[in-house]
LUMKOLVO-438596 format. One record per residue (C-alpha): residue in three letters; x, y, z. Coordinates in steps of 0.5 Angstrom, whole numbers, plus 500, padded with zeros to 3 digits. Layout:
N
alaXYZ ...
! end
This chain:
233
leu593167300 trp592160298 lys599158298 lys600152304 gly601153309 tyr599160308 ser592160309 asp587159314 ile581160310 ser577153310 phe569151307 thr567146305 his563148299 ala564153293 phe559156289 phe561159282 val556164278 gly557169272 his561164268 val562157266 ile568154269 ser573150266 asp575142269 gly581145271 ile578151276 arg574144279 val581142280 phe584147282 phe577149288 lys578142291 lys586141292 glu587148294 phe581147299 gly578141300 cys571143297 glu565141292 val565146287 tyr559147284 asn556151278 thr551156278 tyr546159271 ser544166273 ser545172270 met543180271 glu537180267 thr533175271 asn536171277 thr539163278 ile535159272 ala539153273 ala544149278 glu548143279 cys547138284 asn552133287 gln552129281 his555135277 ser552132271 gly548138267 leu546143271 his537142274 ile533148272 asn529152276 glu523151272 glu517153277 ser521160276 tyr523160268 ile521157261 val528155258 glu528154250 ile534152245 ile533154239 asp537153232 glu538160228 lys532159224 asn528160231 asn527152230 pro527148237 leu531143238 pro532137242 ala536134247 gly544134246 val543138240 pro547146242 gly543153242 arg541159243 ile538159250 ile532163251 ile529165258 thr521167260 ser521169267 leu516167270 leu518172277 asn519179274 glu512183275 ala516190273 met518188267 pro516181264 leu521178260 ile518172255 arg523168249 tyr529173252 asp534170248 ile540173253 gly546170249 asp548164251 val549157248 gly548151251 met544145250 phe539140255 leu541133257 ser536126255 gly535122262 lys534123268 cys539126273 pro542120278 cys541124284 gly533122283 arg530130280 thr527130276 ser527137273 arg530139266 arg538138265 ile542144261 leu548145260 val551151259 glu557152253 gly557160255 arg557167251 arg555167243 glu560170242 asp567169239 met572167242 leu580170241 leu586166240 arg593167241 pro599166236 asp601159238 gly593158237 gln591157244 ser584159246 ile582165250 tyr576165253 pro573172252 gly569172259 ile577173262 leu577179259 arg571182261 asp574180269 ile579186267 leu575191262 asp569191266 glu572193272 tyr573200269 phe566203266 phe566207270 ala571210264 phe569206258 gln562206256 arg563202251 tyr567197249 gln569191244 ile575187241 ile577185233 gln583181232 thr585184226 gly591177225 ser593171228 asp598177233 ser594183233 leu589185237 arg584193237 leu580196243 phe575201241 ile572205247 val566210248 pro570214253 thr566217260 gly568224263 arg572220267 phe576217261 thr584219262 his590216257 glu593213263 ile587209265 ile587206257 gly595205259 lys593200265 ala588196263 val591195256 ala598192261 glu592188265 leu590185258 arg597183256 thr599180263 cys593175261 ile593174254 gly601174253 pro607178251 leu605175244 met599179243 lys600186239 ile594192242 glu593198239 ala587202243 glu584208240 thr578212242 val571213238 asp565217239 lys560210238 ile559202239 ser554199234 pro549194237 leu547188233 pro539189229 asn538184236 gly539191240 lys545187244 phe553189243 arg558184242 tyr564186245 phe569181242 ile569179235 ser575175231 glu576172224 glu580168226 trp576164229 arg570164225 lys576161220 lys579156225 phe570154226 pro566156221 lys560155222 asp559149217 
! end
């Protein structure tokens, strides 16, 4: 659609939500569409928490609507420049208040003032607090890309989880719904292989349940290979 000479699409700004955007995506959209790319931090539980300005120097927090904290694993507040867990308190939701909600993301506050002149605090969001996966060649696989594939199958998957069992092997666990079929799981695995590459073996199986973490959230991706490469210490 966007190949040069084949598209009449034209726009000046592109706003991304849902995932942290890479420098490569910024370059691609600027080159192919001639547009400026902006990142927006939002979630289904809240709404727009923070957004980039035209300086692209972090994301300005909507402080009139949200209280944002960055804390460590012992719940201590962290200073600017130190990454930690992002905690959100919404001042907008009157139906079901979210107070000090652990949203499952990692990020850090940025120090100093933004060149744009706005005085609101800025945040740099690093992404979900979950394991990355590693391909056999050592390249990282961003879980958000795989979630984009598997989330399309929630009509057939009540829950799913990918565990990396070796440098070249993954296991996909699925809690099926009434609309589940083996043809659907075969299609999903084929899409994952196209994304990850042919060197990674993917085995899929159905299970009765996938247990949540103690905080009630579900972990979609687990990789001991990633943890061995990047230990906490």
